[in-house]
N, C-alpha and C positions, 0 to 999 in steps of 0.2 A: 769715419773720422779718425784721424790721425794724432797720436798721443805718443810725446817724448817724454821717455823715462831716464833719468839718471840717479844713481844710487838708490834704487826701489821707489821712483815716480816722486813726484813732488807730496807734500802732505796737503789733505783737504781742511786747509786753515784760512780765515779771512788774514789779510795783513795786519799785522799790530798797528794799533793808534794809541794817540795821547788825546787829552782834551781839557781844556780851560773851562768849559761850559757845553750845555748843547741846547739846540733848540727842538720843539718835538711838536709835532703834528697828528691829528687823527682826522681823517677825512676832510673837510674843508677847513678847519682851523688848524692854525700854528701858533704856536706861543713861545715867544723868547724865554731861556732858560736861566740865562745869566743871573747871577744872585738869588735865583729863585729855589734852589737846591742846593743842601750842605754837601761838603766835600766827601763825606762818608758814600753817600748816595751816587754823587758824580763818579767816584772811583768805581762803585758796584756796576754802573752800568756800562762804564769803559771794560772793565775786568769781563762782565758777561759778553759784551762785542768780541773783544780779543779771545773768548773761549769757544767762540761759535767754530762749529764744524759742519763741513757739507759732504753731502754724497755724490754731488756732482750737478750736472745739468737735468732739469727736470721738464715732462711737458705740461705741468701744470701752472696756470696763470695767478698772479698775485691776486686776491681778492680785495682791490682798491678799496671797497666800500669799508672792510673792518683792518685796514691796513694803519700801520703806525710810520710816521716816517720821523726818523732822529737825525739830526745834522750835528755832529760833532765838531766844535770848535777850537782849534789848539794856536796860540799865538796870534789871534785874530785871522785867520785863515780856517776854511773848512779842511778838517782833516779827512772828514768821510762822511756821505751821506748815504743812510738804510733805510729802505723801504722792506716792512717786514709784516706779514698778514699770521692771523689766527692758528693759519696751519703750516708755519715756518718757511715759507715760501718768501724767497727775500731776492732782492735787488741791489747791489752796490752803485750807487750814481755818483760818486764824486773818483774814486779811486778804480779803474777797469781791474777785476781780479784775472785771474790766471785763466789762460784758454778762452777768454773772452763770451763766458757763458754769461746770458743776461739774468737768468734764475737760478737758484739752487737751493737746495731741500738741508734746513737746519738739522743737524742730529737731535733727535728728539730729547737726548738731555739737557738740551738748551734751555734756559728759563728767560732769554731776553725779551722776548715779546712779553710776557707777564710782568717782567721789570719794568720795562718802557710802557706800558700800559698804567701801572702804578704812578709812576713819574708822571706819565701826560695828567693824570685825575689829579695829580698833587700840584703841579703848576697852573691847571686850568684854577682850581680853585681860589688862587691868589690874583686871579684877576676880577 
């Protein structure tokens, strides 16, 4: 594999996003989150996403049975879609990340999955 480095190589962070609301799914279910979570919670998940760091490509595949899908919507357009499992293996669906990796290992310090699961449960109760 060829890696190109400029001034110390690229950092291993996701591309920063913004969102006006999210849609969130677990398994076969999908819930529209507009006006279902408060601004503070929305900001928390956007910040958690923007804080994701990855170690690079992994041979592990996403466990889709326990994966959460979060669609970030900004100005009525998808700004990002992420599928992440309980082990921190994730895939970005909307904006292709650097190097074309399909799966990345989330830094163990990230609490994105736990936060997304909590938000999913909160939104699910409203339906």
